[in-house]
TILUM-165633 format. One record per residue: y, x, z of N, C-alpha, C in turn. Coordinates in pm, whole numbers, plus 50000, padded with zeros to 5 digits. Example, Ala and Ser with C-alpha at 12.3 -4.5 7.8 and 13.67 -1.06 7.14 Angstrom:
494315131950780495505123050780496705132050780 497755128550708498945136750714500035129050787 
END
This chain:
346161876330162347471880730115348541871830177 349481877930248350541870430312351871876630271 352931869430301354251874730271355331865830326 356561870830319357731863730369358851865130267 359451854030229360621854330142361861853430230 362791862530209364021863130287365211861930193 366201854130231367441853330155368381864130207 368651874230122369461885530163370951883030164 371381871330118372801867730123373071861230258 373961866930340374191861630475374541846730474 374021839930576374311825730600373861816830485 372801821030415372271813030304370871808330337 370571795630312369251790330347368191794130245 366941792330283365841793830189365621780730117 365341781029987365081768629913363741762629955 363681749529957362431742629994361451742729877 360181744529909359101743729810359301753129691 359831764929714360041774629607358681779729557 358421779229427357141784429376357041799529396 355851804129430355561818329449354341821729365 354421832329286353311836429199352801850129242 351491851329247350841864229276350151868929148 350541880729101349961886628980349011897729020 347801897128965346751906728998346491915528877 346551928628897346291938228789345031945928823 344201947828722343031956528733343261968028637 343451979928692343881990828606345291987928559 345481987028428346801984228372346901970128313 345861962028327345851948728266345981937928372 346811927628344346891916228435345641907728416 344951905028525343671897828517343721884028580 344731881228662344741868428732346151865428781 346511852428781347771847928838347501836028928 347921836829052347761826029149349131821029189 349241808129220350531802329258350401794329386 351481793829460351591785629581353051782029598 353391775129706354791771829734355171777329871 356441779529887356981785430008356931775330123 356491779830240356521771430359357951770230411 358181761030503359531758630553360111770830624 359251779430679359731791330748359861803330655 359661801230524359791811930427358541820130405 357441816430468356201824030453355351818330340 354411826430293353431821830194352111829230219 351041823430166349711829330185348841826430063 348091836630020347071834929917345731838829978 344781829629974343481832130033342421834629928 341261839329975340111841029888340221852329789 341021862529821341171873729729340071884129752 339561889429643338601900429651339361913229619 339581921929719340411933829696339971941829575 338781947529577338281954629459338991967729434 338231977729393338811990729363339661990029237 340831996129242341701996529125342551984229107 342521974629201343341962629189344711964829252 345731959929182347101960829230347691946829231 348501943829334349061930429351350571931229355 351221921029297352681920129305353041905229309 354001901929396354451888129413355771886329339 355901875029271357101872129191357651858429230 358981858029251359671845629286360871844329193 361101832329140362271829829056363211820629132 364431825329154365421817629228366751818129154 367321806529128368581805429053368511813228922 367381811728852367151817728721367071832928723 366841838828839366671853328850365291856028911 364561865428851363241868928902363341880329002 362641878929114362551889329217361081892329241 360751904929255359361908529276359231917329400 358041917329456357741925629572357441939829528 357211948529626356651961529597355221959729545 354691969929482353281969929446352441970829572 351301963829574350421964229690348981966729650 348281974629727346831976929708346161976729845 344921972329848344141972229972343561986129996 343791991330116343152003630157341732000630203 340832010430202339462008030249339452002230390 338771990930407338671984430537339821975230570 340891975130489342041966430515341691952030482 342011942630571341651928630554342821920030507 344031924430531345181916330495346281925230440 346991920230339348061927630272349331919230276 350441925030319351721918030327352641922730215 353191913330139354101916530029355361907930041 356341912330117357591904730132358461905430007 359311895429991360241894729878361611890629931 362661897229882364031893429917364711887229796 365311875529815366071869029709367551869029749 368421865729653369861865429680370481853529609 371611849229660372421839429589373031846029466 373391838029366373951843229241375471842529242 376091851429165377541851329149377921855929010 379071851128962379641855828836380731866228858 381011869428983382031879329019381421893229011 381961901828927381381915128910382171926128981 383031922529074383881932329141383071942429222 381831939129260381001948329338380101957029251 380231956129118379341963329027380001976428984 379221987328988379712000128940378542008328886 378872018228804377872027928759377842039228862 376732040228936376602050729037376452064328970 375612065028868375392077528795375262074328646 375912082328565375762081628420375312095328371 374202095628298373722108028236373932106828085 374602116728027374872117027883374162129227826 373282127127726372512137827666372972139527521 373312151927484373932154727355373122165227282 372852162827152372122172527072372582171726927 372992183226870373362183626730372112183926644 372042175226543370882174326456371372172926312 371492184526241371972184126104373402179126098 373602168526022374932162926006375192151626104 374352150526205374532140026306374522145926446 375192139126535375132142126677374342131026743 373242134826810372412125026880372892124227024 373142112127070373682110027204372812099627276 372382103027395371662093627480372482090827605 372462078427650373202074627770372272067027865 372222071727989371332065928090372182061928210 372272048828236373122043428341372282038828460 372682042928581372152037428704373262028728763 373002015728770374042006028803373772000228941 374801999929023374671995329161375501982929186 375071975329287375771963329330376011964629480 377251966829520377581968629661377821955429734 377661944329665377871931229726376621925529789 376651912729817375541905829884374971894529799 375351894129672374851884029579374451890829448 373501885029379373091890329249374111886529143 374601896629072375551894228964374791889428841 375101877228793374361871328681375191870328554 376461874528559377281874328438377771860528402 378251859328278378771846728228378061843128098 378121830628062377451825827942378001832827818 377081838027736377461844527611377451834027500 378601831027440378661820027343377781822227221 377551835027183376791837427061375291835327079 374821834227204373381833427224372971822627324 373931816327392373581806427491372901812427613 373051825527632372481832427747373601839027826 373281844127942374271850928023374351865727987 375561870927976375771885127952376411891128076 375861902128122376361908328245377291920128217 376841929528135377601941828110377801943727961 378931949527922379231952227782379341967227758 378851971727642378881985827605379481987027465 380571994627455381201997327326380792011127280 380372012427153379862024927099380912031627010 380792044826988381782051826904381772046826760 382882048926692382992045426550381932053026471 381272046326378380272052726293378892053926355 378642046926465377332047526531376222042726439 375112050026438373932046326361372692047426450 371622040526410370312042426470370242039326618 370892028626664370852025026805369422021326845 368932027626953367592025027004367642023527155 366712015327208366642013027351365302017927405 365252019827537364052024627603362922014527593 363252001627601362201991227595362671980127504 362871968027556363301956927473364681959627416 364901955127292366121958727222367021946927191 367761948127079368701937627039367941924727008 368481913627056367831900827038366871897527150 366541907327233365661905027347366521906027474 366431917327544367291918927662368751920527622 369001927227509370371930627470370861921827356 372171918527358372791910327256373721918927172 373581917927040374431926026951375841920626950 376801929726955378211926226948378931936226858 380131932526814380891941426728381141954726800 380721965826736380881979426789380141981626922 379081974026944378341976427067377331965527096 377081963327224376101953327264376381949027407 375731938127449375841933127586374461932827649 374411935427777373171934627854373091920827917 371891915327926371711902227990371021903328126 370691915328171369951917028295370841914628416 370441905928509371181904528635371151917628713 372131919328801372201931328884372131927129031 370961928529094370831924629235371511934729326 371801931129450372401940629543371531952929563 372191964229580371451976629606371991988129522 371612000229562371982012329488371022014429372 371562016529252370752018429131369742007129116 370191994729134369301983129126369051978528983 369771984428887369541981528746369781994328668 369181995428550369382007228467369432003328320 370172011128243370282009228099370102022828034 369232023327932368902036027866368862033727715 369702041027640369722039327495370192052327431 369982053427299370462064927223370982060427087 371812068927025372392065726896372812078826830 373262078026704373752089526630375142086626575 375932097326562377222096126495377352107826399 378152106526293378372117826201378932129726277 378482141826237378852153726317379182165626228 380212172726268380472186426225381032193526348 380912206726351381292213926472382712210626513 382882207326639384192203726692384442188826694 383502180726640383672166126645383822161526789 384872153826815385102148926951384482135226968 383782133427079383182120527116384032114527226 384452102227207385282095327306384532083127357 384372082327487383692071127549384622064327649 384662051127643385422043127739384452033227801 384472031927933383472024128004384052011328062 383232000928061383641987728106383661986628258 382991996028327382871995828472383362009128531 383722009528658383982022528721382712030828724 382842043828705381702053128702381922063428812 381012063928909381172072929023380962087428984 379952090328901379692104228861379032104628725 379292115428652378732117328519378072131128514 376872131628456376222144328425375992144728275 376462155328209376272157228066375322168928045 374392167527951373362177727927373252180327778 373132193327738372812196327598371952208927592 371202210227482370192220727469370492229927351 371672228927292371972236427169372372250727201 371572260327153371872274427178373162278527108 373952286927174375172291927115376302281927116 376102270127178377152260027184377492257127329 378692252127350379092247727483379772234227470 379712226527574380332213227574381612214027656 382692209027599383982210127665384742197127656 385582194827754386422183027756387252182427882 388302174727880389192173327996388422167128112 388502173628228387842168428347386362171228355 385822179228259384402182528257384202196528313 383292197928410383082210528482381662215428461 381462228228423380092233528410379342232728543 378042229428536377182228928653375992238128631 375012237728721373862246528710373012243028588 372512253228513371602250328401370322243628450 369672236428357368442229328389367292235328308 366132236628369364932240828297364142228428257 364012226128126363282214528075362052219327998 361222209927957360042213227879360402219027743 361642216827699362072221827568362952234227580 363052239627703363852251627721365002249327817 365882259127820367022258827912368112249727857 368582240527940369642231327900370882233827986 372052232627926373302233927999373722220228051 374262219928172374692207328230376132208328277 376792196828284378202195828321378372183128403 379442182728481379732170728560381152165928530 381352153028554382672146928538382742134828629 383942129228641384132117328722384662120628860 384982110128935384772096028904385772090828801 385372080028733386192073728632386422059128669 387662054628654387962040528674387602032928546 387392019928558387142011728440388282013528342 387952016628217388962018828115389362033328097 388972042228189389252056428172388472062128054 388982073027997388382079227879387602091627920 386402093127868385622105527876385522110927735 386132122627710386132128627576385512142527584 384632145727489383992158927489383622162727347 383312175727328382832180427199382022193127218 381142195827124380372208227122381112218427037 381282230527091381942241327017381142254027038 381362263926951380742276926970381222283127100 380322290227169380652295327302381842304827302 382072311727191383192321227187384442315027131 384362302427090385502296127023386442289627124 387742293027126388682286527218388912272127175 389272263727267389502249727234390642244127317 391402235127256392532229127326392082220427441 390782216427438390302208027545389892216027668 389842229427656389392237527767390352236127885 389792236628006390612235628126391432248328142 392672247628184393492259528204392942268228315 393182281428302392712290528404393452288028533 392802290428646393432288228775392472291428885 392862289529009391982292429122390782283129122 389662288129172388442280029179388662268329274 388182256229238388382244729325387582246129453 388052239229559387332239429686385962233029669 384972238329738383612233329727383452220929814 382682211529765382402199029835380902198129852 380392200229974378952200829996378262187729961 378882176429996378262163429965378172161229816 379252165129743379232163529598378182172429535 378042184729586377062193929529375652188829550 375392182429666374072176629688373802165629587 374832157029563374662146429465374402151929327 375102162829291374902169029161373462173829147 372912179529254371532184129249370562172929223 370782161429286369882150029269369972144429128 371202142629078371322136828945370862146728839 371002159628864370532169528767369022168728752 368322166428862366872164928854366512152828769 367192141628791366932129828710367252132528564 368352139828540368752142828403367692151128332 367112160828402366112169428340364902161428296 364512151428376363342143228342363652134428222 364792127628226365102117928121365492124827991 366162136327999366642143027878365492146627785 364412151427839363272155327756362732143127682 362632131927751362132119727689363082114527582 364372115027613365322107627532365712114527403 365902127727408366482134527294365542143827218 364522148527281363672158427216362222153727218 361972141627166360662135527180359862136327050 359462147927013358562149926899357512160426937 356352156626992355972143027029356752138027149 356632125027178357502118827276356972120027418 357552128927501357192128827642357762116427707 357032109527793357482097227854358142100027989 359142091528030359782093628158358862090128274 357812082328248356832079228351355512085528310 354692089428406353392094828370352552084528299 351592088928217350812079828134350132068828212 349672071728335348962061628412349912051628475 351132055828509352042047028581352862038328489 353262043628372354182036228287353642022728239 352392021628190351922008628144351971997928252 351662001628377351701991728484353121987328512 354071996728514355471993028535355951983928423 355571986828299355981978528187355321964728192 354081964328238353381951428249354071942528351 354491948328462355171940528564356541935928513 357241944628441358511940528382358311929228283 357191929428209356931919228108356621905728169 356341905128298356081892328362357251882828342 358451888328340359641879828333359791872928199 359141877928093359281871527963358671857627964 357781855028058357161841828065358071831528128 359181836128185360051826928255361301823128180 361421826928051362591823427974363821830528026 364901822728047366171828828088366061835828221 365231830628310365151836928440364501850628434 363881853828321363211866628311364131878028281 365351875628239366221886728205366541894428331 366401907628322366731915928436365541919428520 364351919828461363161923128539363281936828601 363841946528528363921960128580364821960528702 365981953728693366861953928808366251946528926 365591935028898365011927429007363921935229075 363131942528998362071950329058362611960429156 363771966329123364281977329202365101972829321 365301959429339366101955129451365371956729582 364061957729581363281959529703363291974029746 362621976729858362561990429910361471997929839 361792002229714360802009929639360052001329543 360751995029442360101986329347359161993729256 358521986129164357491991929079358022003228994 359202001228935359732011628849360122023928929 360732021829047361082033229131359872041429166 358782034629205357592041729246357002049829133 356972043729015356402050828902357242062728861 358572061128864359432072128825359342083528926 359202080029052359072090629152357862099129127 356782092829077355582100329047355752109828930 356762107528848356962115928731357752128528762 358362129228879359172140828911358292152028959 358672164728929357862176028972357862177229124 
END
């Protein structure tokens, strides 16, 4: 097993004697951890490995309190050597390069409550990992803040929750995960409920610029309306036909307001009649891609009885196991999901790709 650590921040040196850990998985269980130190040229080597059927390897490096991992690696039949490179970055507290590339909002009326799920794909267009600033209430770094609507109940997260990756704050929470350079290098997925009656307006204000928004709902006889929201192609999900809409881009501090109304009911939020807007081929392609992602996540997030998972049963435990590696590193472990995805096809990316039709 060989590899090369590269500093992706221009004109930045490699640290001397940086520890490198190799984690070995058999099936979905971690069975072995080996350690070495980085050579002066940035290379590393692990010898005496027995490939074995069903074994998966991943290299982990912690630099400036941020964990970076390689792609998943397996030995092919007859293969004698496996290369697992890792890219690290310098850290920064400047978040000017951070934006939400895609936001998916899933809405479902449930009795006297409106269930809302929000799935953020967060990108870093800079050359340094954004690590946030020290959070006084926890002695940890907070990177992103999320404010929730008035009356929010039942806040839930996809994986680790409040007190773990996320810090509770008045009317919302903060994320502690670093955001490494790259497109969709970090993600945030959560759901909540608010009191509901027909026509209830939901108002969302975002801490970061949002390049595009896709809204999805599955309620028959209802439509979602709001200023700047445009109907898009319906989606076929495991729970039936879902309606989708697009919005954005939004600057930091802009308002996204919407509500569910009966399809025949007029609303003051409806867009005025007028000529059809000019078509944008690049935008339509982007809408198609995010709609596919929305269809996968929507089923998991809002209609999970029983709970369909966003990753296939065989892939998800391994992705979660690799993410859990960071818990052994204390503060440097925050942001495992983002760190995994900074490479060319990290563990979570690979597993999610397998879940798409």
